[in-house]
C-alpha positions in Angstrom: -36.4 -38.2 -16.8 -33.2 -36.3 -16.1 -33.4 -33.5 -13.6 -32.5 -30.1 -15.1 -29.5 -28.3 -13.6 -30.5 -25.8 -10.9 -27.4 -23.7 -10.8 -28.4 -21.2 -13.5 -26.8 -17.8 -13.9 -29.2 -16.2 -11.4 -28.6 -18.8 -8.7 -29.5 -17.1 -5.2 -30.3 -13.8 -7.0 -34.0 -13.2 -6.2 -34.4 -9.8 -7.8 -33.5 -7.9 -10.9 -31.4 -5.5 -8.8 -29.5 -8.4 -7.2 -28.8 -9.9 -10.6 -27.5 -6.6 -12.0 -25.2 -6.0 -9.0 -23.8 -9.5 -9.2 -23.3 -9.8 -13.0 -22.0 -6.2 -13.5 -20.0 -5.7 -10.3 -19.2 -8.9 -8.4 -18.9 -11.9 -10.8 -15.6 -10.9 -12.4 -13.8 -9.4 -9.5 -10.5 -11.1 -8.6 -10.1 -13.0 -5.3 -7.9 -12.2 -2.3 -7.9 -15.3 -0.2 -6.3 -13.9 3.0 -6.9 -16.9 5.2 -6.7 -20.6 4.2 -5.1 -23.8 5.0 -3.6 -24.7 1.6 -0.3 -26.5 1.7 2.6 -24.4 0.3 4.5 -27.5 -0.8 1.7 -28.6 -3.1 1.6 -25.1 -4.6 5.4 -25.0 -5.0 5.2 -28.4 -6.8 2.3 -27.1 -8.9 0.8 -30.5 -8.5 -1.7 -32.2 -10.7 -3.9 -34.3 -8.5 -4.2 -37.9 -9.6 -8.0 -38.1 -9.0 -10.9 -35.9 -7.9 -10.8 -37.7 -4.6 -7.3 -36.4 -3.8 -8.2 -32.7 -4.4 -11.8 -32.9 -3.1 -12.2 -35.4 -0.3 -8.8 -35.9 1.3 -8.6 -33.7 4.4 -12.1 -32.3 3.9 -13.7 -32.9 7.3 -16.9 -31.0 6.2 -17.6 -33.9 3.8 -16.3 -36.5 6.3 -18.9 -35.4 8.8 -21.7 -35.6 6.3 -20.6 -39.1 5.2 -20.5 -40.4 8.8 -23.9 -38.9 9.4 -25.1 -40.8 6.4 -23.9 -44.1 7.8 -20.8 -44.4 5.6 -18.1 -46.7 7.0 -14.9 -45.0 8.0 -13.0 -47.1 5.5 -14.5 -45.1 2.7 -13.8 -41.8 4.5 -10.3 -41.9 6.0 -9.5 -45.6 5.5 -7.9 -47.8 2.9 -10.6 -47.8 0.2 -9.6 -46.8 -3.3 -10.1 -43.2 -4.5 -12.9 -44.4 -6.8 -14.6 -46.2 -3.9 -14.4 -43.2 -1.7 -15.8 -40.9 -4.4 -18.7 -43.3 -5.0 -19.6 -43.1 -1.3 -19.4 -39.3 -1.4 -21.6 -39.3 -4.5 -24.1 -41.6 -2.7 -24.2 -39.1 0.2 -24.6 -35.9 -1.8 -28.4 -36.1 -2.4 -28.8 -36.5 1.4 -27.0 -33.2 2.0 -29.8 -31.1 0.6 -30.1 -27.8 2.6 -26.6 -28.3 3.9 -24.2 -25.9 2.2 -22.3 -28.9 1.0 -25.0 -29.5 -1.5 -24.5 -26.1 -3.1 -20.7 -26.1 -2.8 -20.5 -29.6 -4.4 -22.4 -28.6 -7.5 -20.8 -25.1 -7.7 -17.3 -26.7 -7.7 -18.3 -29.2 -10.3 -19.6 -26.5 -12.6 -16.6 -24.2 -12.0 -13.9 -25.1 -12.9 -14.9 -28.5 -14.4 -18.0 -27.3 -16.5 -20.1 -30.2 -15.1 -23.7 -29.4 -14.4 -25.2 -32.8 -13.7 -26.5 -33.6 -10.2 -24.0 -35.8 -8.4 -25.4 -39.0 -7.1 -24.8 -42.8 -7.4 -26.0 -42.8 -11.0 -23.6 -40.1 -12.2 -20.6 -40.9 -9.9 -18.6 -42.9 -12.5 -19.1 -40.3 -15.2 -18.2 -37.4 -13.0 -15.2 -39.2 -11.5 -13.8 -40.1 -15.0 -14.4 -36.6 -16.4 -12.9 -34.6 -13.5 -10.0 -37.0 -13.0 -9.1 -36.6 -16.7 -9.2 -32.8 -16.6 -7.0 -32.8 -13.5 -4.2 -34.3 -15.4 -4.0 -31.3 -17.7 -1.7 -28.3 -17.1 -4.7 -26.0 -16.9 -5.9 -28.0 -13.8 -2.7 -28.0 -11.8 -3.0 -26.2 -8.5 -1.5 -23.0 -9.9 -3.8 -23.4 -12.9 -6.8 -23.7 -10.7 -5.9 -20.6 -8.8 -5.3 -18.7 -12.1 -8.7 -19.9 -13.5 -10.4 -18.5 -10.3 -8.6 -15.2 -10.7 -6.9 -15.6 -7.3 -4.5 -12.7 -6.8 -3.3 -13.5 -3.3 -3.3 -16.6 -1.1 -2.3 -16.4 2.6 -1.4 -19.8 4.0 -1.4 -20.7 7.7 2.1 -21.5 9.0 3.8 -22.3 12.2 6.8 -20.2 13.5 9.0 -23.3 13.2 8.3 -23.5 9.4 11.4 -22.6 7.3 9.2 -21.1 4.6 11.3 -22.8 1.9 8.3 -23.6 -0.2 7.1 -20.0 -0.1 10.5 -19.0 -1.3 10.4 -21.4 -4.1 6.9 -20.3 -5.2 8.1 -16.7 -5.4 11.3 -17.6 -7.2 9.4 -19.7 -9.8 7.2 -16.8 -10.6 3.7 -18.1 -9.6 1.0 -15.8 -11.0 -0.7 -15.8 -7.6 1.1 -14.3 -4.7 1.4 -16.9 -2.0 2.3 -15.4 1.4 2.7 -17.0 4.8 0.7 -16.2 7.9 2.2 -16.5 11.4 0.2 -18.9 13.5 2.0 -19.2 16.9 -0.6 -21.1 18.9 1.7 -23.9 19.9 4.1 -21.4 21.4 1.4 -20.4 23.9 0.0 -23.8 24.7 1.7 -25.3 27.8 -1.3 -27.4 28.9 0.9 -30.5 28.4 4.6 -30.2 29.5 5.6 -33.0 27.2 4.0 -31.5 24.1 5.1 -27.9 24.9 8.7 -28.9 25.5 8.8 -30.9 22.3 7.6 -27.8 20.4 10.2 -25.6 22.2 12.9 -28.2 21.3 11.7 -27.9 17.6 12.1 -24.1 17.8 15.6 -24.6 19.1 16.5 -26.9 16.2 15.0 -24.6 13.6 16.6 -21.4 15.0 20.0 -22.9 16.0 19.7 -21.2 19.3 19.5 -22.7 22.8 16.3 -21.8 24.7 17.4 -21.6 28.4 14.7 -19.4 29.8 11.8 -17.1 29.0 14.1 -14.4 27.5 15.8 -16.7 25.1 12.4 -18.2 24.2 11.2 -14.8 23.3 14.4 -14.0 21.4 13.9 -17.1 19.2 10.2 -16.1 18.5 11.3 -12.6 17.6 13.8 -14.1 15.1 11.1 -16.3 13.6 8.7 -13.3 13.4 11.4 -11.4 11.5 12.0 -14.4 9.2 8.3 -14.4 8.3 8.3 -10.7 7.7 11.3 -11.0 5.4 9.4 -13.6 3.4 6.4 -11.4 2.8 4.2 -12.2 5.8 2.0 -9.4 7.0 -0.7 -11.3 8.9 -0.8 -13.4 12.0 -3.6 -15.7 13.1 -4.8 -17.4 16.3 -7.3 -20.2 16.7 -8.4 -20.0 20.3 -11.4 -20.9 22.4 -11.5 -17.4 23.7 -9.2 -14.5 24.2 -7.1 -14.8 27.4 -6.7 -11.8 29.7 -5.6 -13.0 33.1 -3.5 -10.8 35.3 0.1 -11.6 35.7 3.6 -10.3 36.5 6.8 -10.9 34.6 8.0 -12.8 37.6 5.0 -15.1 37.3 5.7 -15.7 33.6 9.4 -16.4 34.1 8.6 -18.9 36.9 5.9 -20.6 34.9 8.1 -21.0 31.8 10.9 -22.5 33.9 8.5 -24.8 35.7 7.1 -26.3 32.4 10.6 -26.5 30.9 11.6 -28.6 33.9 8.9 -31.0 33.0 6.3 -30.1 35.6 2.7 -29.8 34.8 1.1 -26.4 35.3 -2.0 -25.5 37.3 -4.9 -24.2 35.2 -4.4 -20.7 36.5 -0.7 -20.8 35.4 -1.7 -22.0 32.0 -4.1 -19.0 31.6 -1.5 -16.6 32.8 1.0 -17.8 30.3 -1.5 -17.7 27.5 -2.5 -14.2 28.4 1.1 -12.9 28.5 2.0 -14.6 25.2 -1.1 -13.2 23.5 -0.1 -9.7 24.4 3.5 -10.4 23.4 2.4 -11.6 19.9 0.0 -8.7 19.5 2.6 -6.1 20.3 5.1 -7.7 17.9 2.5 -7.6 15.1 1.8 -3.9 15.8 5.6 -3.1 15.7 5.8 -4.6 12.3 2.6 -3.1 10.9 0.9 -6.5 10.6 -2.8 -7.4 10.8 -3.8 -9.8 13.5 -6.6 -12.3 13.2 -8.5 -14.1 16.0 -10.7 -17.1 15.2 -12.6 -17.6 18.4 -15.2 -20.1 19.8 -14.4 -23.6 18.6 -14.5 -26.5 20.9 -12.1 -29.0 19.3 -11.4 -32.7 19.3 -14.4 -33.7 21.4 -14.5 -37.3 20.4 -11.6 -38.8 22.4 -12.0 -42.3 21.0 -11.8 -41.2 17.3 -9.2 -38.5 18.1 -6.9 -41.3 19.3 -7.6 -43.3 16.2 -7.6 -40.6 13.5 -5.9 -37.6 15.0 -6.9 -33.9 15.1 -8.7 -32.0 12.3 -10.7 -35.0 11.2 -14.2 -33.7 11.9 -14.9 -33.9 15.6 -15.1 -30.2 16.5 -18.1 -28.0 17.1 -19.4 -24.6 18.2 -18.4 -23.7 21.7 -20.2 -21.5 24.3 -17.3 -19.7 25.8 -17.6 -16.3 27.6 -16.1 -13.7 25.3 -16.9 -10.1 26.0 -15.0 -9.2 29.2 -11.7 -10.8 28.3 -11.8 -9.6 24.7 -12.4 -6.1 25.9 -9.7 -6.3 28.5 -7.2 -7.6 25.9 -8.0 -5.0 23.2 -8.2 -2.1 25.8 -4.7 -3.0 27.1 -3.2 -2.8 23.6 -5.2 0.3 22.7 -4.2 2.0 25.9 -0.5 1.4 25.1 -1.0 2.5 21.5 0.0 -1.0 20.4 -3.3 -2.2 18.8 -2.7 -3.5 15.3 -5.3 -3.8 12.6 -7.5 -6.7 13.9 -10.0 -9.1 12.5 -12.3 -10.9 14.9 -14.1 -14.1 13.9 -16.7 -15.8 16.1 -18.0 -19.3 15.7 -21.1 -19.1 18.0 -23.9 -17.1 16.2 -25.2 -16.1 19.6 -22.1 -13.8 19.8 -22.8 -12.0 16.5 -24.0 -8.8 18.1 -21.3 -9.0 20.8 -18.5 -9.0 18.2 -20.2 -6.5 15.8 -20.4 -4.0 18.7 -17.0 -4.8 20.2 -15.2 -3.8 17.0 -16.7 -0.3 17.3 -15.1 0.3 20.7 -11.6 0.3 19.2 -12.0 1.9 15.8 -10.2 5.3 16.3 -10.4 7.1 13.0 -6.8 6.4 12.0 -7.7 3.6 9.5 -11.1 2.9 7.9 -12.4 -0.4 9.3 -9.3 -0.8 11.5 -11.0 -3.4 13.7 -13.0 -5.8 11.4 -15.8 -8.2 12.2 -14.6 -11.2 10.1 -16.8 -13.1 7.7 -18.9 -16.1 8.7 -16.4 -18.7 9.7 -16.3 -22.6 9.7 -19.8 -23.7 10.7 -21.1 -20.2 9.8 -19.7 -19.8 6.3 -23.0 -20.9 4.9 -25.9 -18.9 3.5 -27.7 -18.1 6.8 -24.4 -17.6 8.6 -23.2 -15.1 6.1 -26.5 -13.2 6.1 -26.5 -13.1 9.9 -22.9 -11.8 10.0 -23.6 -9.1 7.4 -26.8 -8.1 9.1 -25.1 -7.7 12.5 -22.2 -5.8 10.9 -24.7 -3.6 9.0 -26.8 -2.9 12.1 -23.9 -2.0 14.4 -21.1 -0.9 12.1 -20.2 -0.3 8.4 -20.8 -3.1 6.0 -19.2 -0.8 3.4 -15.8 -1.2 5.0 -16.0 -5.0 5.3 -12.9 -6.9 3.9 -15.1 -9.7 2.6 -14.8 -13.4 2.1 -12.1 -16.0 2.5 -12.1 -19.8 2.0 -10.6 -21.0 5.3 -10.1 -24.2 3.2 -7.7 -27.0 2.6 -9.0 -27.5 -1.0 -8.0 -25.9 -4.2 -11.6 -26.2 -5.4 -13.0 -24.0 -2.7 -12.9 -20.7 -4.5 -16.6 -21.1 -5.4 -17.2 -20.0 -1.8 -16.3 -16.5 -2.9 -18.9 -16.7 -5.6 -21.4 -18.0 -3.1 -20.7 -15.1 -0.8 -20.9 -12.6 -3.6 -24.3 -13.8 -4.7 -25.6 -13.7 -1.1 -24.2 -10.1 -0.7 -25.8 -8.9 -3.9 -29.1 -10.6 -3.1 -29.1 -8.9 0.4 -28.6 -5.5 -1.2 -30.9 -6.1 -4.1 -33.8 -7.1 -1.8 -33.3 -3.9 0.3 -33.5 -1.8 -2.9 -36.6 -3.5 -4.2 -38.2 -3.3 -0.7 -37.6 0.5 -0.7 -35.1 0.3 2.1 -32.1 1.5 0.0 -32.0 3.9 -3.0 -31.7 2.3 -6.4 -28.3 4.0 -6.9 -26.3 1.5 -9.0 -23.2 3.6 -9.2 -22.8 3.7 -5.4 -24.1 0.2 -4.7 -22.0 -1.2 -7.5 -18.9 0.4 -6.0 -19.8 -0.9 -2.6 -20.1 -4.4 -3.9 -16.8 -4.2 -5.8 -15.1 -2.9 -2.6 -16.4 -5.7 -0.4 -15.5 -8.3 -3.0 -11.9 -7.0 -3.6 -10.8 -3.4 -3.1 -11.4 -3.2 0.7 -9.1 -6.2 1.3 -6.5 -5.0 -1.2 -6.3 -1.6 0.7 -6.6 -3.0 4.2 -3.8 -5.6 3.8 -1.6 -3.4 1.6 -0.8 -6.1 -0.9 1.2 -5.1 -3.9 -1.5 -5.6 -6.6 -2.3 -4.1 -10.0 -5.3 -1.9 -10.1 -8.6 -3.5 -11.1 
């Protein structure tokens, strides 16, 4: 007997109030995806993916981790198996992902945009593969078509200072219905752990900029030029993916000496590395403030822990985890330095370790100064925490120590054009959280205010906070 679909219209909505908040106030709101890892060249090309594997499995280390845990050979994950063979192995894995967010996301992404509501497993794999792959060949399912179907108003990609942004320029010139804006991600410019890697990156900056980098001053001049180039191309956000915020003491003489040392090919001592990172972090933060940008800090991941498979498959292939870094003292020192010099930009802080939820939710309150509502944001559940319990815990921490009502809401943080269902997932969880409070007598049954609060968190808060040029909703 066939199993009935479980993703009905009230999925995750446990109460009548939650259902009303979702259906009347959340479901149809547009999306602002202010942090993701979509590739701008694919958007510029308006690509139609040849198979569901290409759009759904390639580059998705969430799924790769699940497949490895299920005993699937690497050939069917990152190897030379055909797209159909890889999809079959993913379909075989899906029933084993129950209670992992992948189970929900998989079926939500099949239902929207493809309209498929069968459970994916080995018995349905061929049917689903054929149906989705056929749809992906149509104009409606090109990457820009997929964004339009999901009502995505803005996408902010993640881009290195050395990027020329030619694809962003083409996207704008061609009149894409979704605004696609770059985000400045300068982590490589503050990572001198390896003299060889750092110098190769500095050489790349030289090539892109057309300027010789002789010393620290010319290095900073080139970075300033790249920052302006990003600004001229619509960038208004920066982002850093760091283990923790760095806040070592240093002098300018220290930093000039350290830069010259590494440029001469010498390896740095660990304290010198931390001094350089600390200086550059302040430099980038002050540059963002001067331009009126928003800065983001994704903190707490320990990356590339499997050295054997890192050497074989490279980075970003599914061998990262939650770290246990000390956060509070250095984060406070960094933010206080910027605030004391009146150079603290709007800031979003994301933590990966749930043990730090209360730490981050209270830290943001130290630097809100009344000049901007929600100036310092506690970012949404990120990476390993962008699942149901992670989102609930993040919103509960923010509610307990700050203002959930000023929250800028969800993002995909994804490499996939099918990940917009994560916004729907978040919205259902948000409405359920509020609906339960109402029906438990903990909040008033005031649909006008609660409905507005939901709409703000889903869309309006982000639109106002980032200052995007968007039509009124």
